C-alpha positions as CSV (number, residue, x, y, z in Angstrom):
1,X,-10.6,-15.6,-6.4
2,X,-9.3,-12.6,-4.5
3,X,-8.3,-13.3,-0.9
4,X,-7.5,-10.4,1.5
5,X,-7.7,-9.7,5.2
6,X,-11.1,-7.9,4.8
7,X,-13.6,-8.3,2.0
8,X,-15.5,-5.4,0.5
9,X,-18.9,-4.4,1.8
10,X,-21.7,-6.7,0.9
11,X,-23.8,-3.9,-0.5
12,X,-21.0,-1.9,-2.2
13,X,-21.5,1.1,0.0
14,X,-17.9,1.2,1.3
15,X,-15.9,0.5,-1.8
16,X,-13.5,3.5,-1.3
17,X,-10.5,1.5,0.0
18,X,-7.5,1.4,-2.3
19,X,-7.6,-2.4,-2.7
20,X,-11.3,-2.6,-3.4
21,X,-11.1,0.2,-6.0
22,X,-8.1,-1.4,-7.6
23,X,-9.6,-4.9,-7.9
24,X,-13.3,-4.8,-8.2
25,X,-13.3,-4.0,-11.9
26,X,-10.9,-6.9,-12.6
27,X,-13.3,-9.3,-10.8
28,X,-16.4,-7.9,-12.4
29,X,-15.1,-8.4,-15.9
30,X,-15.1,-12.2,-15.7
31,X,-17.0,-12.8,-12.5
32,X,-15.2,-14.0,-9.4
33,X,-15.3,-14.5,-5.6
34,X,-13.7,-12.1,-3.1
35,X,-12.9,-13.9,0.2
36,X,-12.0,-12.1,3.4
37,X,-12.6,-11.9,7.1
38,X,-16.0,-10.8,8.3
39,X,-16.1,-7.3,9.7
40,X,-17.7,-8.5,12.9
41,X,-16.3,-11.3,15.0
42,X,-18.5,-13.9,16.6
43,X,-17.9,-16.5,19.3
44,X,-19.7,-19.2,17.2
45,X,-18.2,-18.8,13.7
46,X,-19.4,-20.7,10.7
47,X,-17.1,-23.5,9.5
48,X,-17.8,-22.5,5.9
49,X,-17.7,-19.3,3.9
50,X,-20.8,-17.1,4.4
51,X,-21.6,-16.2,0.8
52,X,-23.2,-13.0,-0.5
53,X,-24.0,-12.0,-4.1
54,X,-23.3,-8.6,-5.5
55,X,-24.1,-7.5,-9.1
56,X,-20.4,-7.3,-10.0
57,X,-19.0,-10.3,-8.0
58,X,-19.6,-12.6,-5.1
59,X,-18.2,-12.2,-1.6
60,X,-17.3,-15.0,0.8
61,X,-16.8,-14.1,4.5
62,X,-14.8,-16.1,6.9
63,X,-16.0,-15.7,10.4
64,X,-13.7,-16.0,13.5
65,X,-13.7,-15.4,17.2
66,X,-12.8,-12.0,18.5
67,X,-9.8,-13.2,20.5
68,X,-8.4,-15.1,17.6
69,X,-8.8,-12.1,15.3
70,X,-7.2,-9.7,17.7
71,X,-4.1,-11.9,18.1
72,X,-3.9,-12.5,14.3
73,X,-4.5,-8.9,13.2
74,X,-3.5,-6.5,15.9
75,X,-1.1,-9.0,17.3
76,X,1.1,-10.8,14.7
77,X,0.1,-8.8,11.6
78,X,0.4,-5.3,13.0
79,X,2.6,-5.7,16.1
80,X,5.2,-8.0,14.5
81,X,5.1,-8.0,10.7
82,X,4.0,-4.4,10.1
83,X,6.9,-2.8,12.1
84,X,9.4,-5.4,11.0
85,X,8.6,-5.0,7.3
86,X,8.8,-1.2,7.7
87,X,12.2,-1.5,9.4
88,X,11.0,-0.5,12.9
89,X,12.4,-3.4,14.8
90,X,12.2,-1.5,18.0
91,X,8.4,-1.6,17.8
92,X,8.1,-5.4,17.4
93,X,5.9,-7.0,20.2
94,X,6.4,-10.7,20.2
95,X,3.9,-12.9,22.1
96,X,3.7,-16.7,21.6
97,X,0.0,-16.6,21.0
98,X,0.3,-14.1,18.1
99,X,2.2,-16.5,15.8
100,X,-0.2,-19.4,16.6
101,X,-3.2,-17.2,15.8
102,X,-1.6,-16.0,12.5
103,X,-1.1,-19.6,11.3
104,X,-4.6,-20.7,12.5
105,X,-6.4,-18.0,10.5
106,X,-4.5,-19.1,7.4
107,X,-5.5,-22.7,8.0
108,X,-9.2,-21.7,8.4
109,X,-9.2,-19.7,5.3
110,X,-7.5,-22.5,3.4
111,X,-10.1,-25.0,4.5
112,X,-13.0,-22.8,3.4
113,X,-11.3,-21.9,0.0
114,X,-10.5,-25.6,-0.7
115,X,-14.2,-26.3,-0.5
116,X,-15.0,-23.7,-3.1
117,X,-12.1,-23.7,-5.6
118,X,-11.8,-25.4,-8.9
119,X,-8.5,-26.6,-10.4
120,X,-8.5,-24.0,-13.2
121,X,-9.4,-21.1,-10.9
122,X,-6.8,-18.4,-10.2
123,X,-6.2,-17.5,-6.6
124,X,-4.7,-14.0,-5.9
125,X,-3.7,-13.5,-2.2
126,X,-3.1,-10.0,-1.0
127,X,-0.7,-8.7,1.6
128,X,1.2,-9.5,4.7
129,X,-1.7,-10.7,6.8
130,X,-2.0,-13.9,4.7
131,X,1.5,-15.0,3.8
132,X,1.0,-18.7,4.9
133,X,-2.1,-19.2,2.8
134,X,-0.5,-21.0,-0.2
135,X,1.3,-23.4,2.1
136,X,-1.9,-24.3,3.8
137,X,-3.8,-24.6,0.5
138,X,-1.2,-26.9,-1.0
139,X,-1.2,-29.0,2.1
140,X,-4.9,-29.6,1.4
141,X,-4.2,-30.7,-2.2
142,X,-5.3,-27.5,-4.0
143,X,-3.6,-27.4,-7.4
144,X,-4.8,-24.0,-8.6
145,X,-2.4,-21.3,-9.6
146,X,-1.8,-19.1,-6.5
147,X,-0.3,-15.7,-6.7
148,X,0.7,-13.3,-3.9
149,X,1.1,-9.5,-3.9
150,X,2.8,-7.6,-1.1
151,X,1.4,-4.1,-0.9
152,X,3.9,-3.0,1.8
153,X,7.8,-2.9,1.6
154,X,9.9,-6.0,2.0
155,X,13.1,-5.1,3.9
156,X,16.6,-6.3,3.4
157,X,17.9,-9.7,4.6
158,X,19.2,-8.7,8.0
159,X,16.0,-6.8,8.9
160,X,13.9,-9.7,7.7
161,X,15.9,-12.1,9.8
162,X,15.0,-10.1,12.9
163,X,11.4,-11.5,12.7
164,X,11.3,-14.5,15.1
165,X,9.6,-16.7,12.4
166,X,11.6,-15.5,9.5
167,X,12.4,-19.1,8.2
168,X,8.7,-19.9,8.1
169,X,7.9,-16.7,6.3
170,X,10.5,-17.4,3.6
171,X,9.2,-20.9,3.1
172,X,5.6,-19.7,3.0
173,X,6.5,-17.1,0.3
174,X,8.3,-19.8,-1.7
175,X,5.0,-21.9,-1.8
176,X,3.4,-19.4,-4.2
177,X,3.6,-19.7,-7.9
178,X,4.0,-16.0,-8.4
179,X,5.1,-13.4,-5.8
180,X,4.7,-9.8,-6.8
181,X,6.1,-6.6,-5.4
182,X,5.7,-2.8,-5.7
183,X,9.3,-2.0,-6.6
184,X,12.5,-3.3,-7.9
185,X,14.0,-2.6,-4.5
186,X,11.6,-5.1,-2.8
187,X,12.1,-7.6,-5.6
188,X,15.9,-7.5,-5.1
189,X,15.4,-8.1,-1.4
190,X,13.2,-11.1,-2.1
191,X,15.8,-12.6,-4.3
192,X,18.5,-12.1,-1.7
193,X,16.3,-13.6,1.1
194,X,15.5,-16.7,-1.0
195,X,19.2,-17.1,-1.9
196,X,20.4,-17.0,1.7
197,X,17.6,-18.7,3.5
198,X,16.4,-21.4,1.1
199,X,19.4,-21.7,-1.2
200,X,17.4,-20.3,-4.0
201,X,19.0,-20.0,-7.5
202,X,18.2,-17.2,-9.8
203,X,17.4,-18.6,-13.2
204,X,18.0,-17.0,-16.6
205,X,14.3,-16.3,-17.0
206,X,14.2,-14.3,-13.7
207,X,12.5,-17.0,-11.6
208,X,13.9,-18.6,-8.5
209,X,14.6,-22.3,-8.3
210,X,13.9,-23.7,-4.8
211,X,13.8,-27.4,-3.9
212,X,13.2,-28.5,-7.5
213,X,10.5,-26.1,-8.5
214,X,10.4,-22.5,-9.8
215,X,8.8,-19.5,-8.3
216,X,8.0,-16.6,-10.6
217,X,8.8,-13.1,-9.2
218,X,7.8,-9.8,-10.6
219,X,7.6,-6.0,-10.0
220,X,4.0,-4.7,-10.5
221,X,3.6,-1.1,-9.2
222,X,0.0,-0.6,-8.1
223,X,-1.8,2.5,-9.3
224,X,-5.1,4.3,-9.3
225,X,-8.2,4.9,-11.5
226,X,-6.6,8.0,-13.1
227,X,-9.6,9.1,-15.2
228,X,-12.0,8.5,-12.3
229,X,-10.0,10.5,-9.8
230,X,-9.3,13.3,-12.3
231,X,-13.1,13.5,-13.0
232,X,-13.8,13.9,-9.2
233,X,-11.3,16.7,-9.1
234,X,-12.7,18.5,-12.2
235,X,-16.3,18.3,-11.0
236,X,-15.7,19.4,-7.5
237,X,-13.2,22.2,-8.2
238,X,-15.7,23.8,-10.6
239,X,-17.9,24.7,-7.6
240,X,-15.2,25.3,-4.9
241,X,-13.3,28.6,-4.4
242,X,-9.6,28.3,-4.1
243,X,-8.0,28.7,-0.6
244,X,-7.0,32.3,0.4
245,X,-3.3,31.3,0.6
246,X,-1.2,28.8,-1.4
247,X,-1.7,25.4,0.4
248,X,0.6,22.5,1.1
249,X,-1.3,19.3,1.7
250,X,-0.5,15.9,3.3
251,X,-3.0,13.0,3.5
252,X,-1.9,10.0,5.4
253,X,-3.2,7.3,7.7
254,X,-1.9,8.1,11.2
255,X,1.0,5.7,11.1
256,X,4.6,5.9,12.2
257,X,5.8,4.7,8.7
258,X,4.3,7.9,7.1
259,X,7.0,10.3,8.4
260,X,4.4,12.8,9.8
261,X,6.6,14.2,12.6
262,X,9.5,14.5,10.2
263,X,7.3,16.4,7.8
264,X,6.2,18.9,10.4
265,X,9.8,19.3,11.4
266,X,10.7,20.1,7.8
267,X,7.9,22.6,7.6
268,X,9.0,24.3,10.9
269,X,12.5,24.7,9.4
270,X,11.0,26.2,6.3
271,X,9.1,28.8,8.3
272,X,12.1,29.5,10.5
273,X,14.4,30.0,7.5
274,X,12.0,31.9,5.3
275,X,10.1,34.6,7.3
276,X,8.9,36.1,4.1
277,X,6.5,33.2,3.8
278,X,4.9,33.9,7.1
279,X,1.1,34.5,6.7
280,X,1.6,33.6,3.0
281,X,1.2,29.8,3.0
282,X,-0.5,27.1,5.0
283,X,-0.2,23.4,5.6
284,X,-3.3,21.1,5.7
285,X,-2.5,17.7,7.2
286,X,-5.3,15.1,7.1
287,X,-4.4,12.0,9.2
288,X,-7.3,9.6,9.8
289,X,-7.0,7.3,12.8
290,X,-5.8,3.7,12.4
291,X,-5.2,0.8,14.8
292,X,-5.8,2.9,17.9
293,X,-5.5,-0.1,20.1
294,X,-1.8,-0.4,19.4
295,X,0.5,1.7,21.7
296,X,2.7,2.9,18.9
297,X,-0.3,4.5,17.2
298,X,-1.4,6.3,20.4
299,X,2.2,7.7,20.7
300,X,2.3,9.0,17.1
301,X,-1.0,10.7,17.5
302,X,0.1,12.5,20.6
303,X,3.4,13.5,19.0
304,X,1.7,14.9,15.9
305,X,-0.8,16.9,17.9
306,X,2.0,18.3,20.0
307,X,4.1,19.3,17.0
308,X,1.1,21.0,15.2
309,X,0.3,23.0,18.3
310,X,4.0,23.9,18.8
311,X,4.3,25.3,15.2
312,X,1.0,27.2,15.5
313,X,2.1,28.6,18.9
314,X,5.5,29.6,17.6
315,X,4.6,31.2,14.2
316,X,0.8,31.7,14.2
317,X,-1.0,35.0,14.4
318,X,-4.5,36.1,15.0
319,X,-5.1,36.0,11.3
320,X,-2.9,33.0,10.3
321,X,-2.8,29.4,11.4
322,X,0.3,27.7,9.9
323,X,-0.9,24.1,10.4
324,X,-4.5,22.8,10.0
325,X,-4.7,19.3,11.4
326,X,-7.7,17.0,10.7
327,X,-7.8,13.7,12.6
328,X,-10.6,12.0,10.6
329,X,-11.2,10.5,7.2
330,X,-12.5,12.7,4.4
331,X,-14.7,11.5,1.5
332,X,-12.8,10.6,-1.6
333,X,-14.4,13.3,-3.7
334,X,-13.5,16.0,-1.1
335,X,-9.9,14.8,-1.1
336,X,-9.7,15.1,-4.9
337,X,-10.8,18.8,-4.7
338,X,-8.4,19.5,-1.9
339,X,-5.5,18.0,-4.0
340,X,-6.6,20.1,-7.0
341,X,-6.5,23.3,-5.1
342,X,-3.2,22.7,-3.3
343,X,0.0,24.2,-4.6
344,X,2.2,21.5,-3.1
345,X,1.6,17.8,-2.3
346,X,3.7,16.5,0.6
347,X,4.3,12.7,0.5
348,X,7.2,12.0,2.9
349,X,7.0,8.4,4.3
350,X,10.0,6.9,6.0
351,X,9.3,3.6,4.2
352,X,6.4,2.8,2.0
353,X,5.4,0.1,-0.5
354,X,4.0,2.5,-3.0
355,X,1.9,5.4,-1.7
356,X,-1.1,6.1,-3.9
357,X,-1.6,9.6,-2.4
358,X,1.3,10.7,-4.6
359,X,-0.5,9.4,-7.7
360,X,-3.8,10.8,-6.6
361,X,-2.2,14.3,-6.2
362,X,-0.8,14.2,-9.7
363,X,-4.1,12.9,-11.2
364,X,-6.1,15.7,-9.6
365,X,-4.0,18.7,-10.9
366,X,-5.1,21.2,-13.4
367,X,-2.6,20.6,-16.3
368,X,-2.6,24.3,-17.2
369,X,-1.6,25.4,-13.6
370,X,-0.4,22.3,-11.8
371,X,0.9,21.9,-8.3
372,X,4.3,20.3,-7.3
373,X,4.7,16.9,-5.7
374,X,7.4,16.6,-3.0
375,X,8.1,12.8,-2.6
376,X,10.2,10.8,-0.2
377,X,13.0,8.8,-1.7
378,X,11.8,5.9,0.4
379,X,8.3,5.7,-1.1
380,X,7.9,3.0,-3.7
381,X,6.4,5.7,-6.0
382,X,9.8,7.4,-6.2
383,X,10.9,4.7,-8.7
384,X,8.2,5.7,-11.1
385,X,8.0,9.5,-10.4
386,X,11.5,11.0,-10.8
387,X,10.0,14.3,-12.0
388,X,8.7,15.0,-8.4
389,X,11.0,16.8,-6.0
390,X,12.6,13.8,-4.3
391,X,13.6,14.4,-0.6
392,X,15.2,12.6,2.3
393,X,12.4,12.6,4.9
394,X,14.9,12.3,7.8
395,X,16.5,15.6,6.8
396,X,14.3,18.6,7.8
397,X,16.6,21.0,5.9
398,X,16.0,19.0,2.7
399,X,12.2,19.1,3.2
400,X,12.4,22.9,3.8
401,X,14.5,23.5,0.7
402,X,12.0,21.4,-1.4
403,X,9.0,23.4,0.0
404,X,10.6,26.7,-1.0
405,X,11.6,25.4,-4.4
406,X,8.0,24.1,-5.0
407,X,6.4,27.4,-4.0
408,X,8.8,29.4,-6.1
409,X,8.8,27.1,-9.2
410,X,8.0,28.8,-12.4
411,X,4.8,27.8,-14.2
412,X,6.7,26.4,-17.2
413,X,8.7,24.0,-15.0
414,X,5.6,23.0,-13.1
415,X,3.7,22.2,-16.3
416,X,6.7,20.2,-17.7
417,X,7.1,18.1,-14.5
418,X,3.4,17.4,-14.2
419,X,3.1,16.5,-17.8
420,X,5.7,13.8,-17.5
421,X,4.2,12.4,-14.3
422,X,0.7,12.4,-15.7
423,X,1.6,10.8,-19.0
424,X,3.2,7.9,-17.1
425,X,0.3,7.6,-14.8
426,X,-2.3,7.4,-17.6
427,X,-0.5,4.4,-19.2
428,X,0.3,2.7,-15.9
429,X,-3.1,2.9,-14.3
430,X,-4.8,0.4,-12.0
431,X,-6.2,-1.7,-14.9
432,X,-2.7,-2.0,-16.2
433,X,-1.5,-3.2,-12.8
434,X,-4.2,-5.9,-12.3
435,X,-4.0,-7.1,-15.9
436,X,-0.2,-7.4,-15.8
437,X,-0.3,-9.5,-12.6
438,X,-3.1,-11.8,-13.8
439,X,-1.5,-12.3,-17.2
440,X,1.8,-13.3,-15.5
441,X,-0.1,-15.7,-13.1
442,X,-1.9,-17.2,-16.1
443,X,1.4,-17.9,-17.7
444,X,2.4,-20.2,-14.8
445,X,1.8,-23.8,-15.8
446,X,0.4,-26.2,-13.3
447,X,2.8,-28.7,-11.8
448,X,3.6,-31.3,-14.4
449,X,4.4,-35.0,-14.1
450,X,8.0,-34.1,-13.4
451,X,6.9,-32.1,-10.4
452,X,8.2,-28.9,-11.8
453,X,6.3,-25.8,-12.7
454,X,7.3,-24.3,-16.1
455,X,7.2,-20.6,-17.1
456,X,7.7,-20.6,-20.9
457,X,8.9,-17.5,-22.8
458,X,9.1,-15.0,-19.9
459,X,11.6,-12.1,-19.9
460,X,13.3,-11.7,-16.5
461,X,11.0,-10.0,-14.0
462,X,8.8,-8.7,-16.9
463,X,5.4,-7.3,-15.9
464,X,3.3,-8.0,-19.0
465,X,0.7,-5.6,-20.1
């Protein structure tokens, strides 16, 4: 069973989201059930899962009232947890009803799952919206193995403790049999949080001992369907003329964690410091809207539009627009072609769990004439992709230097860097990610007569695969 905030579309027409693309093949192999909140809220929700059957797997939708969903999702999940886990404590909006709604949604999901689950089923819970789920399931007597994967960053102990309900969150995470993270950075933070909040003890096998039981921890960097994305780029580029000027490209949800104003600031410094590149290069920034009902997102949209206009007004000419800004989502096949035909990929988040755009950009490149990836040191992907040009997104001078280096990089160096990135990516694709997590979760033994879960033969933090 996969459990996430939203389930895939019932007819498969909207399977483009990263989580759906990553997991649907894993479910289809052995059959399974994907459980998530219904896309539309209702004031008379069903008390049971609303089941739908697809050719590849089944979908179970949990209905809820509009007010409850708003307080759970836009409220606690995205006005408390999202900013806190991304280190933006100044943006936390604490309302008493938010925490109550967050817990209530987990209770409802747990009741519906308990009706459908068998003891030998695996339950894989995804992301920050559903942290209390294992606690609620175990309170109902569910004995299945339950794993949790956090797709976004986990901050350090002091930042974590700024969340009003941080003790509850730590306890809820400790109720899982396996907790997985994108990076060693996040894994280290979890160990420290468990040590200092629940008196957790790090065992020789890499697990944490808490209150007489063990919790397995692991680092499982998520990835993409490399061959599939490469195929989209190959097919589309064959019929698409290259841009008239070398292009820098950024593709990000319009979110304050993505470092978009800092990126434009770095690009402005580049143009200011290198007048020889005026009319010789362009930046395309694609930033689809997200969570427009949250004030912080309205502010970042206004700021980005202002900066793009400022740069165009300062440097643009009748024949040259330095920044092209698109505030809408583009089809996946179109993005693949844009990546292929762009000389530089700009991925500069301030704090990110992984960032799959970095991997998509590398996968899309022509290996004979590849572009250059510029990557923030604070993206989870930086742990796996040292051959990119790693930058500090808070330093516009650093971004400007990297842009110049990327545009002037000799072909031989571009080929060498891309080759190393692509080789790693081919091995560590999305199938490797899901297989590694599920293999580790399968190795978790059910609670025995001594009340302890055992994890035989595991190397510390090893992601099998």
